[in-house]
C-alpha positions as CSV (number, residue, x, y, z in Angstrom):
1,M,78.4,-44.6,19.1
2,G,80.2,-47.1,21.2
3,S,83.2,-46.4,23.4
4,P,86.7,-46.2,21.8
5,K,88.4,-49.6,21.5
6,K,91.9,-50.1,22.8
7,D,94.8,-51.9,21.3
8,Q,95.1,-55.2,23.2
9,N,98.9,-55.1,23.0
10,K,99.7,-51.5,23.8
11,G,96.6,-50.3,25.7
12,F,96.1,-47.4,23.3
13,F,93.2,-46.4,21.1
14,A,93.6,-48.9,18.3
15,A,92.8,-46.5,15.5
16,M,95.7,-44.2,16.6
17,T,98.3,-47.0,16.2
18,S,96.8,-48.6,13.1
19,G,98.4,-48.4,9.6
20,L,95.6,-46.3,8.2
21,S,96.8,-43.6,5.8
22,L,96.7,-40.1,7.1
23,F,94.4,-39.0,4.3
24,G,92.3,-42.2,4.2
25,N,88.9,-41.3,2.7
26,A,85.8,-42.4,0.9
27,M,86.4,-44.7,-2.1
28,H,87.0,-42.7,-5.3
29,R,87.1,-43.2,-9.0
30,S,89.1,-41.6,-11.7
31,V,86.9,-39.8,-14.2
32,N,89.5,-39.2,-16.9
33,G,87.9,-41.8,-19.1
34,L,84.3,-40.5,-18.9
35,L,85.0,-36.7,-18.8
36,G,88.2,-36.5,-20.7
37,Y,90.3,-35.0,-17.9
38,E,93.6,-36.8,-17.0
39,G,94.1,-37.7,-13.4
40,V,90.8,-36.3,-12.0
41,E,89.3,-38.2,-9.1
42,V,85.8,-37.5,-7.8
43,I,84.7,-38.6,-4.3
44,D,81.1,-38.9,-3.2
45,P,81.0,-38.9,0.6
46,E,77.6,-40.5,0.7
47,G,78.2,-43.0,-2.1
48,G,80.4,-45.8,-3.4
49,K,82.9,-46.1,-6.1
50,E,80.3,-46.4,-8.8
51,D,78.8,-43.0,-8.1
52,A,81.7,-40.9,-9.4
53,E,80.3,-40.0,-12.8
54,E,77.0,-38.7,-11.4
55,E,78.8,-36.9,-8.6
56,A,81.2,-35.2,-11.1
57,Q,78.3,-33.3,-12.7
58,R,77.3,-31.7,-9.5
59,G,78.8,-28.7,-7.6
60,R,78.8,-24.9,-8.0
61,W,80.6,-24.8,-11.3
62,K,79.0,-24.5,-14.7
63,Q,80.4,-26.9,-17.3
64,E,82.3,-24.1,-19.1
65,E,83.6,-22.8,-15.8
66,R,84.9,-26.2,-14.8
67,E,86.7,-26.6,-18.1
68,S,88.3,-23.1,-17.8
69,Y,89.3,-23.6,-14.2
70,W,90.8,-27.0,-14.9
71,K,92.9,-25.7,-17.7
72,M,94.2,-23.0,-15.4
73,M,94.9,-25.3,-12.4
74,H,96.0,-28.7,-13.7
75,K,99.6,-27.4,-14.2
76,Y,99.9,-26.9,-10.4
77,I,99.2,-30.5,-9.5
78,G,101.6,-31.6,-6.7
79,S,102.4,-28.0,-5.8
80,D,101.8,-25.8,-2.7
81,V,99.2,-23.3,-4.0
82,T,98.8,-21.2,-0.9
83,S,100.1,-18.0,-2.5
84,M,101.0,-18.8,-6.1
85,V,97.6,-18.9,-7.7
86,T,95.1,-16.1,-8.4
87,L,91.8,-17.7,-7.8
88,P,88.3,-16.6,-9.1
89,V,86.2,-14.8,-6.6
90,L,83.4,-17.3,-7.4
91,I,84.8,-19.8,-4.8
92,F,85.3,-17.2,-2.0
93,E,83.2,-16.5,1.1
94,P,83.0,-12.9,2.4
95,M,85.5,-13.4,5.2
96,T,89.3,-13.4,5.5
97,M,91.6,-16.0,7.1
98,L,92.1,-13.5,10.0
99,Q,88.4,-13.6,10.7
100,K,88.3,-17.3,10.4
101,M,91.0,-17.6,13.1
102,A,88.5,-15.7,15.4
103,E,85.8,-18.4,14.8
104,L,87.7,-20.6,17.3
105,M,86.4,-18.2,20.0
106,E,82.7,-19.1,19.5
107,Y,82.7,-21.7,22.3
108,S,85.3,-19.9,24.4
109,Y,83.2,-20.5,27.5
110,M,84.7,-24.0,27.5
111,L,88.1,-22.5,28.2
112,D,86.5,-20.5,31.0
113,Q,85.3,-23.8,32.4
114,A,88.7,-25.4,32.0
115,D,90.3,-22.6,33.9
116,E,87.8,-23.0,36.8
117,C,88.0,-26.8,36.8
118,E,89.8,-28.5,39.7
119,D,90.2,-31.9,38.0
120,P,93.3,-31.8,35.7
121,Y,91.8,-34.5,33.4
122,L,88.4,-32.9,33.1
123,R,90.1,-29.7,32.4
124,L,91.6,-31.3,29.3
125,V,88.1,-32.6,28.3
126,Y,86.8,-29.0,28.3
127,A,89.8,-27.6,26.5
128,S,90.0,-30.2,23.8
129,S,86.3,-30.0,23.2
130,W,86.8,-26.3,22.6
131,A,89.4,-27.1,20.0
132,I,87.0,-29.6,18.3
133,S,84.1,-27.2,18.3
134,V,85.4,-25.0,15.5
135,Y,85.4,-27.9,13.0
136,Y,81.7,-27.5,12.3
137,A,82.5,-24.0,11.0
138,Y,85.6,-25.2,9.2
139,Q,83.6,-27.6,7.0
140,R,82.4,-24.7,4.9
141,T,83.4,-25.3,1.3
142,W,84.0,-21.6,0.4
143,K,87.5,-20.2,0.5
144,P,88.3,-17.2,2.8
145,F,90.2,-14.2,1.3
146,N,94.0,-14.2,1.8
147,P,94.8,-11.2,4.0
148,I,96.8,-8.4,2.7
149,I,100.2,-8.0,4.5
150,G,99.6,-5.7,7.5
151,E,95.8,-6.4,7.5
152,T,94.2,-6.9,10.9
153,Y,91.0,-8.1,12.5
154,E,89.7,-6.9,15.9
155,M,86.9,-8.5,18.0
156,I,85.2,-7.5,21.2
157,N,81.8,-8.0,22.7
158,H,82.1,-11.8,23.0
159,G,82.7,-13.6,26.3
160,G,84.7,-10.7,27.7
161,I,87.4,-11.4,25.0
162,T,89.6,-9.0,23.2
163,F,90.9,-10.5,20.0
164,I,93.5,-9.2,17.6
165,S,95.0,-10.9,14.5
166,E,97.5,-9.6,11.9
167,Q,98.9,-10.8,8.6
168,V,102.6,-10.8,9.5
169,S,104.1,-12.2,6.3
170,H,103.0,-12.5,2.6
171,H,105.6,-15.0,1.3
172,P,105.0,-17.4,2.9
173,P,101.5,-16.4,4.1
174,M,101.6,-16.2,7.9
175,S,99.1,-14.9,10.4
176,A,99.4,-14.3,14.2
177,G,96.7,-13.9,16.7
178,H,96.1,-13.1,20.4
179,A,93.0,-13.3,22.5
180,E,92.4,-12.8,26.2
181,N,89.8,-12.6,28.9
182,E,89.8,-13.0,32.6
183,H,90.3,-16.8,32.3
184,F,92.8,-17.4,29.5
185,T,95.1,-16.1,26.9
186,Y,95.3,-17.6,23.4
187,D,98.3,-17.2,21.1
188,V,98.7,-18.6,17.6
189,T,101.2,-18.4,14.7
190,S,99.8,-19.9,11.6
191,K,101.4,-20.8,8.3
192,L,99.3,-23.1,6.1
193,K,101.0,-25.6,3.7
194,T,99.0,-27.1,0.9
195,K,99.4,-29.8,-1.8
196,F,97.1,-29.5,-4.8
197,L,96.1,-32.9,-6.2
198,G,93.9,-31.9,-9.1
199,N,90.4,-32.2,-7.8
200,S,91.4,-32.1,-4.1
201,L,93.7,-30.1,-1.8
202,D,95.6,-31.4,1.2
203,V,95.9,-28.7,3.9
204,Y,98.6,-29.0,6.6
205,P,98.2,-26.7,9.6
206,V,101.8,-25.6,10.1
207,G,101.2,-23.6,13.2
208,R,101.6,-23.3,16.9
209,T,98.6,-22.8,19.2
210,R,99.1,-22.1,22.9
211,V,96.4,-21.5,25.6
212,T,97.3,-20.4,29.1
213,L,94.8,-20.9,31.8
214,K,95.2,-18.0,34.2
215,R,94.2,-19.4,37.5
216,D,97.0,-22.0,37.7
217,G,99.2,-20.8,34.9
218,V,98.7,-24.1,33.0
219,V,99.9,-24.0,29.4
220,L,98.2,-26.1,26.7
221,D,99.7,-26.9,23.3
222,L,97.5,-27.9,20.4
223,V,98.4,-29.9,17.3
224,P,95.4,-30.2,15.0
225,P,94.8,-32.8,12.3
226,P,95.3,-32.0,8.6
227,T,92.4,-31.3,6.3
228,K,91.4,-32.6,2.9
229,V,89.2,-30.5,0.6
230,N,87.5,-32.9,-1.9
231,N,85.9,-32.2,-5.3
232,L,87.3,-28.7,-5.9
233,I,86.3,-28.6,-9.5
234,F,84.2,-31.7,-10.3
235,G,81.4,-32.7,-8.0
236,Q,80.1,-31.1,-4.8
237,T,83.0,-29.8,-2.6
238,W,83.3,-31.3,0.9
239,V,85.8,-31.3,3.7
240,D,87.3,-34.0,5.8
241,S,89.9,-33.9,8.6
242,P,91.2,-37.4,9.1
243,G,94.0,-37.9,11.6
244,E,95.1,-37.1,15.1
245,M,94.4,-34.0,17.3
246,I,96.8,-33.8,20.3
247,M,96.5,-31.4,23.1
248,T,99.3,-31.5,25.7
249,N,99.4,-29.9,29.1
250,L,103.0,-28.6,29.0
251,T,102.9,-27.9,32.7
252,T,102.0,-31.5,33.9
253,G,102.6,-33.7,30.9
254,D,99.0,-34.9,30.7
255,K,97.5,-35.0,27.2
256,V,94.5,-35.7,25.0
257,V,94.8,-37.8,21.8
258,L,91.7,-37.7,19.6
259,Y,91.4,-39.5,16.3
260,F,89.2,-38.0,13.6
261,Q,87.9,-40.9,11.6
262,P,88.2,-40.7,7.8
263,C,85.0,-40.8,5.7
264,G,84.4,-44.3,4.2
265,W,81.9,-45.7,1.8
266,F,78.4,-44.3,2.0
267,G,79.6,-41.8,4.7
268,A,80.8,-44.5,7.2
269,G,82.7,-43.0,10.0
270,R,82.3,-39.4,8.7
271,Y,82.6,-36.7,11.5
272,E,83.4,-39.3,14.2
273,V,86.0,-38.5,16.9
274,D,87.2,-40.9,19.5
275,G,90.1,-40.9,22.0
276,Y,91.4,-40.6,25.5
277,V,92.7,-38.2,28.1
278,Y,96.0,-39.6,29.4
279,N,98.0,-38.8,32.5
280,A,101.8,-38.1,32.2
281,A,102.5,-41.8,32.5
282,E,100.3,-42.3,29.3
283,E,97.6,-44.1,31.3
284,P,94.0,-43.5,30.0
285,K,91.9,-41.6,32.5
286,I,88.9,-40.4,30.5
287,L,87.5,-41.6,27.2
288,M,86.0,-39.1,24.8
289,T,83.7,-39.8,21.8
290,G,81.4,-37.8,19.5
291,K,81.1,-36.1,16.2
292,W,82.9,-32.9,15.3
293,N,79.8,-31.6,13.6
294,E,77.4,-32.4,16.5
295,S,78.6,-32.9,20.0
296,M,81.3,-34.4,22.3
297,S,80.9,-36.5,25.4
298,Y,83.2,-38.1,28.0
299,Q,83.3,-40.8,30.6
300,P,85.9,-41.9,33.2
301,C,87.7,-45.1,32.2
302,D,89.9,-47.8,33.8
303,M,93.5,-48.6,33.0
304,E,92.3,-50.7,30.0
305,G,90.4,-47.8,28.5
306,E,87.0,-49.3,29.4
307,P,84.2,-47.1,31.0
308,L,84.2,-47.3,34.8
309,Q,81.3,-49.1,36.3
310,G,78.7,-46.7,37.9
311,T,79.6,-43.9,35.5
312,E,77.8,-42.6,32.4
313,L,78.6,-40.8,29.2
314,K,78.1,-37.0,29.7
315,E,77.8,-34.5,27.0
316,V,80.3,-31.6,27.2
317,W,79.7,-29.7,24.0
318,H,76.9,-29.5,21.5
319,V,76.9,-27.4,18.3
320,A,74.7,-24.3,18.4
321,D,71.7,-23.7,16.2
322,T,72.6,-22.5,12.7
323,P,70.8,-20.4,10.1
324,E,68.8,-22.5,7.5
325,N,69.8,-22.3,3.8
326,D,72.6,-19.8,4.5
327,K,74.3,-18.9,1.1
328,F,77.8,-19.3,2.5
329,Q,77.0,-21.9,5.2
330,F,77.8,-19.2,7.9
331,T,76.9,-19.9,11.5
332,Y,75.3,-17.2,13.6
333,F,78.7,-16.5,15.1
334,A,80.3,-16.1,11.7
335,H,77.7,-13.5,10.8
336,K,78.4,-11.8,14.2
337,I,82.2,-11.6,13.7
338,N,81.7,-10.3,10.1
339,S,79.5,-7.4,11.4
340,F,80.4,-4.3,13.2
341,D,78.6,-5.6,16.3
342,T,81.9,-7.1,17.5
343,A,84.0,-4.2,16.3
344,P,85.6,-1.8,18.8
345,K,85.2,1.9,18.5
346,K,87.7,3.6,16.2
347,L,88.3,0.4,14.3
348,L,91.7,0.1,12.7
349,A,91.6,1.0,9.0
350,S,93.5,-2.3,8.3
351,D,90.5,-4.4,9.6
352,S,89.2,-7.2,7.4
353,R,85.6,-6.0,7.7
354,L,86.6,-2.9,5.7
355,R,88.0,-4.7,2.6
356,P,86.0,-3.6,-0.4
357,D,86.2,-7.0,-2.2
358,R,84.9,-8.8,0.9
359,F,82.1,-6.3,1.3
360,A,81.2,-6.5,-2.5
361,L,81.0,-10.3,-2.3
362,E,78.8,-10.0,0.8
363,K,76.4,-7.8,-1.2
364,G,76.5,-10.3,-4.1
365,D,78.4,-8.2,-6.6
366,L,80.9,-10.7,-7.9
367,S,82.2,-8.4,-10.7
368,K,83.1,-5.6,-8.2
369,A,84.5,-8.1,-5.7
370,G,86.8,-9.6,-8.4
371,A,88.0,-6.2,-9.5
372,D,88.6,-4.9,-6.0
373,K,90.5,-8.1,-5.1
374,S,92.8,-7.7,-8.1
375,R,93.3,-4.0,-7.2
376,L,94.3,-4.9,-3.6
377,E,96.6,-7.7,-4.7
378,E,98.4,-5.4,-7.3
379,R,98.8,-2.7,-4.6
380,Q,100.4,-5.3,-2.3
381,R,102.8,-6.3,-5.1
382,A,103.6,-2.6,-5.7
383,E,104.3,-2.0,-2.0
384,K,106.7,-4.9,-2.0
385,R,108.6,-3.6,-5.0
386,T,108.9,-0.3,-3.3
387,R,110.2,-1.9,-0.1
388,D,112.7,-4.0,-2.0
389,A,114.0,-1.0,-4.0
390,K,114.6,0.9,-0.7
391,G,116.0,-2.2,1.1
392,H,113.3,-2.0,3.7
393,Q,111.5,-5.0,5.4
394,F,107.9,-5.3,6.5
395,T,107.6,-5.1,10.3
396,P,104.2,-6.2,11.9
397,R,102.7,-3.7,14.3
398,W,101.2,-5.9,17.0
399,F,103.4,-9.0,16.9
400,D,107.2,-9.4,17.0
401,L,109.2,-12.1,15.3
402,T,111.1,-14.1,17.9
403,D,114.2,-16.2,17.6
404,E,112.2,-19.3,18.4
405,V,111.5,-21.9,15.7
406,S,108.9,-24.5,16.6
407,A,109.0,-28.0,15.0
408,T,105.6,-29.2,13.7
409,P,104.6,-32.5,12.0
410,W,104.7,-30.6,8.6
411,G,107.8,-28.4,9.0
412,D,109.5,-25.8,11.1
413,L,107.7,-22.6,12.0
414,E,109.0,-19.2,12.9
415,I,107.1,-17.9,16.0
416,Y,105.6,-14.4,16.3
417,C,104.8,-13.2,19.8
418,Y,102.1,-10.7,20.8
419,N,104.0,-7.5,21.9
420,G,101.2,-5.9,24.1
421,K,101.0,-2.7,22.0
422,Y,97.4,-3.4,20.9
423,T,96.4,-3.5,24.6
424,E,98.0,-0.1,25.1
425,H,96.3,1.2,21.9
426,R,92.9,0.1,22.9
427,T,93.3,1.6,26.4
428,T,94.1,4.9,24.8
429,V,91.3,4.7,22.3
430,D,88.7,3.6,24.7
431,S,89.4,6.5,27.0
432,S,88.9,9.0,24.2
433,D,85.8,10.3,22.5
434,S,83.5,7.6,21.2
435,I,82.8,7.0,17.5
436,D,79.5,5.7,16.1
437,E,78.9,2.8,13.7
438,V,78.3,5.0,10.7
439,D,81.8,6.5,11.1
440,I,83.3,3.0,11.4
441,A,81.5,1.7,8.4
442,S,82.6,4.6,6.2
443,T,86.3,4.1,7.0
444,E,88.4,3.2,4.0
445,F,90.3,0.0,4.2
446,N,94.0,0.8,4.4
447,P,96.5,-1.7,5.8
448,W,99.4,0.6,4.6
449,Q,98.5,3.7,6.6
450,Y,100.7,3.1,9.6
451,G,104.1,3.3,7.9
452,N,105.1,-0.2,9.2
453,L,105.5,-1.4,5.6
454,S,108.6,0.7,5.1
455,T,110.3,0.2,8.5
456,E,114.0,-0.7,8.2
C-alpha cells in the first residue's frame, strides 16, 4: 500500500475532505424483482453489481427462515432497532455486549507503550493503533446478547488489568466500563444508535471513550467511525466501517485522523486505513497506513505529508493468530474472556459468563438458549413494572450518572463515571478466603440480587 495522499489545496489527507458518502460501500443491486421482496438490496463485497442474485441465496438462513424473518422485520425499516425487536437466537454469538467491550483490551500492551513513550506523536501512533486493533474482532457477523439491566462483566489475569463493565440503562440501552493497570485508565460510556435498512443495519457508536496515560496524566479522547452490517437476511453477512476515526490528545491538542476506506467493487479498498498524526497546529507529523484486519505501520512525514527521506515504514501492530474454522469467528482472546480463566474469585452473580442463555448457546442448544433468553427478558420487564409501580428508579452499582452531557457526531450522551466502589469490593474479596472454579461455575446468574433495582 502506498503512502496516504494529501489534498493539494489544504494539505490534508484527500479522502478525509472528499465528498464521499459516510456509508459508501460496494456496488449493490435490488433483488425485489428476482426474489419478490420489496426494497431488499444485496451486496457482495467480493463481486460486482451483477452478482446480487447469486449472493442473495447464500448465508446462514434457510429459505423458510429468511421469509419468516423478513416478514417480521420489514416493518421496522428506517427505525432504530437497538431495543425494540426480539431477535431469534440463531443470529447470536455466546457473548454479551459487556464482554465485547472488554475485547478492546486484547492489545492493551500498546497503551502501556504509549504511556512509556517520550515522543508525543509516536505516543498517538501506539494509542490509535490500539483503537484500530479491535476491529478485527468486531468484523464478526454474529450478534452479542443485549445485557440485562444491572448485568456486569469482570476481567482480570490480562496485562495486569482489572476490568469492570455494567449495563446502566435498558431504555435506551447503555453500558459503562472501566479498566485500569499501572500504565493507564480506560473509561467508556456507550449508547448504540442504529438504523435498520431492510437487509442492512447502520450502527452509530454514540459513546465517549477516554484513556488517561498515568505517567504524564495525558488524556486521550476517541471518536470511532460508524459501522454498516450488510446482508442481514439475504446473502452472507459482512461488516464494514467506512468513515473517520479521530483520537485527540486533550492535554496538548495533538490528534490522529484515520480514514477507514469503504469497500468498493470486487473488494477494492476493503479493510484499508490511512491517515496522519497532527500537532496542535494541524501540521502532519507522522503518516499511518495499514489494514484494520491485518496490521498498521507508520513513518515520519514532512509538512506536505510525504515520507521523510532516510526514514522507513515501520509496523506497530499486527493481528494475532486466530483459531481456524471457529464456529463463531472468535479469536483466542474472545475465548479467553468468555471463560473463567479471566474471572476473579467470588465472581459477581450478575456476570455475563453466568447467563444461562449464553451458556446454552455456547453448548449448541439453541432451543434452551432461546427459552432462557425469553425468560430473562420477561423477568427484566417484570422488574421494571415493579419499580414503576413503586415509583423507584434503577441505580447502577459501580457507575454514577453525572450531570455531564457529551456531544457526539450522532447525538448527545449522558455520561456515567466509575465510582471506585468495585475497587473497594475487590480489595475486600481478594483478602478473604479463596473460592475455586467449580464454585464460580455453579453460581446462578442473578443481576437482581443486590437490591439496586429498587433504590429510590
